[in-house]
C-alpha positions, 0 to 999 in steps of 0.5 A, a space after each residue: 704580104 703577097 697576093 696569095 696571103 691576102 687572098 687566104 686572109 680574105 677567105 678566112 675573114 669571111 668566116 670571122 665576119 660570120 662569128 663576129 655577127 654572132 657576138 664573138 669578139 676578135 681577140 687577136 690576129 696573127 699571121 697564121 690565124 684569127 683568134 676569137 673569144 666569147 663569154 656565154 655566161 649571162 647575168 641570170 646564170 650568175 644569179 641562179 648559180 649564186 642562189 643555189 650554191 654560191 652562198 655556201 661557196 663564198 662566190 667561188 662557184 660564180 667565179 668558176 661558172 664565169 671561167 668555164 663559160 669562156 670560149 675561144 676559137 681559132 680560124 686558120 688562114 
């Protein structure tokens, strides 16, 4: 890794640290980017979804809620 690549990585990592402080998880680091992941679903949200429509959908609505609340972010180096 040359000096320019190290400098680009450090600059991108400053942004990554900001996201890590806000409950994002570092999923993967590739030579081109950092990939961050976060699930915004809450336990209370699951309970509300289950009480309103989860009972009639046999939990499928709860599963969809969990899947759609997953967020992914890519920070390029």
